[in-house]
N, C-alpha and C positions, 0 to 999 in steps of 0.2 A: 504494500500500500504506500502510495506517495506520501511524503511528509506533510504536504499542504492538505491532503485529504484527511490525514490523521488529526490535524489541528482543527479542521472544519467540523469533523464528526464529534470531536470531544467537547464542542461548545455546550452540549447538553450535560456534560459531566465536568463542572469547573474544578472539582477536587482532583480529578485525574489529569486534567489539562495543566494543572499547576505543578505536576510532578516532572522533574527535570533530569533525574538520574538516567544514565545511559542504558541500564537494563530495561527500565520501563519504556523508554523511547524506542528501543529496538523491538520490544514486545508489541507495542501498539502499531508500529509500522508494518509488522508481519501479520496483523490480524486480517481476517477475511470478512468482507462486507457482502451480505446477502439480502435479497428481497423475497418475501413470502406473501402469498395471497391470503385473504381471509379464509378461515376454516382449515388452513394448513397446520400440521402438528410440528411444534418445535422439538418435542420429545414425548415419549409414551412410557407408561409404567413398565418397569422391567428392563428398559434399555440402559446400556452403559452411558455414563456421563463423559462426553469426550471434549466438551468446550465450555468455557466461561463466556457468557454473552452479555453485551451491553445493548439495551433497547434504545435505538435512535429515533424511531418513529412508529406510531401505531399502538395497539393494545393487545396484550396476550393474557388469556385466562388460564390460571393454573387450577386444576380440579382433581378431585379424588373420586373415583367411581368404584362402588362396591361390586361384589360378585353378583348380587341380585339386581344390579343396574341402577341403584340409587347413587346420586352424586352430590357433592358439595363443592362450591367454589372456595378455594383456600385464599386466594388473593389475585390481584391483577398486576401486570407489569406494564407501566406506561413509559413514554419517552423520558430518558434521564434516569431510569431505574435499572436494577439488575434483578436476577432471579435468586432469591435466598435458598431455594431448594437445590438449585444447581451448585451454589457455593457449598452447601452442606455435603452434597454427594461427591464433589471434587475433593473436599478435605478428608472425607472418610473413605474415598475410593470405592464408593458404593453405587449401585444401580438406582435409577429413578423409582420412587414409590408412587408417583402420581404422573399426570400428563399435563402438557401445556399446548393450548390451541389458540391460534390467532383469531381475534374477533374483528380485525380489520386488516388491510394490507399493512405489512410491517417491514421495517428496515432494521437489521440487527448486525452488530459487530461481533464476530466470533474469535475468541482467543483459544487456541488449542491447549489441551490439558498440559502438555510438556512445557509450553511457554508460560502458562498460569503458574505452575509449580516453580519455575525459574524466577518469575517476578515475585512470587510470595517469599522466596528465600533471599532474594538479593535487592529488592526494592522496598525500603521501609515505607515510602509513601503509598505504594500500591497495597501493601499488607495492611496498613491502617485503614485504607478505604474499604477493603474486603471485610474486615472484622466489624467496622462501623456499620456497613450495610447489613451484615448478618445480624447484628444486635437489633437493628431497627426492624428487620423482618420477624425476628423471634417475638418481639413485643406485639407486633400486629397479629401474629398467630395466637398468642396467649389471649389477646382481646377477643379474637374470634371464638376461641374455646369457651371463654367466659360467657359470651353472648349466647352460644348454642346451649351451654350447660345450665346457665342460671337466668338468662333473660326470658321475660314473658313474651310468648310468640306474637300475641296481638299487638304489643307495644313495638316489637321489632318490625312487624309487617307495616305498621303505620309509619314508622320512621323511614323504612325502605321506600314506601310509596311516595312520601314527600320528597325524598332525595331524587328519585327517578323522574318525578313529574316536573319539578322546578316551577317555572312561571306558567308553563303550558297547561298544567292541571290534567294532563293525559299521560297514562302509562301504557306503553305498548308491550305486548308479550303475553304468554300464557300463564296459567296458574302453576304449571310445572316449572316454567322459567323462574318464577318467584320462589318456589319451593327449593330449587337448586341453590339460589343465592342465599337463602336463609338456613339451609341445612335441615330441612324438615320434609314431611310428606306432602304431596300435592293435595291430598284430601284435607289436611289441616288448613292449608292456605285457602282452599275453596270454601271451607266452612266459615273461616274468619271473614272472608270477603263477603259472603252472603250476610253475615251478621252486620258488617259495616254498611252494606246496602240497605238492610232492614232499618238501620238507625238513620238513614238519609245522608250518610257521609260520602258514599260513592255510588256510581251507576255502572253496572257490569255490562260490557258489550263483548261480542266475539273478537278475541285478540287484543282487546284494550280495556282499560279501566279509566273512567272519568271521575275525577275527584270533585266533589260538590262542596264539602265542608272541610277545608284545610285546618281551620281553627280547632275543630273537634279532634282531628288526628294529632295535631300538635299537643293538645291537652292530654291525650292518651300517652304520648311520648314523655311528657313532663312527669306524669305519675310514676313512670318507670324510673326516671332519674331521681325522683324523690325517695 
């Protein structure tokens, strides 16, 4: 990779762009730039972890699918972020326990495993970046576990609907899509949405949900925080 391209692509990663040691500079100049379409898999469960990757553009969803077909979204990787699961697998020399699928067209910078290990050993700046990113990811996963284990599902659903709707007051997608995001069963989401509709908070349409009373949903979320 040309040096000017390396500098351009690292604009989304100021901490990495600031590293000047020769090991890291050699590592980033030898990284591979790839473009993948939406729905393409970056990795699947059981595959060997061969690259450390930096997300330049787009969104990737990391999810865990059970043998029965149930799934939960663990986190998303957006531009300027890295995949904590990839970091963990590289450090442990382990296979992937989950899968990552592009939700949009994505541009990714791949650092081969051997170069990753070399930079980890000989570039203090890169090593600090890797562990800092991993720490951030662990905190996010702990928060997800707390939400799934201890959060009230009606409160979580209300919060998620408000996040998705924004100012448009419309949420597109199926009940199953919402269940995946919240780590629960579709039947649970359907039951709660029908209750919300009965209270006059939402109107259910095929493939979309219209939010009628944002204030009521916010009050429900506030009760959970209290």
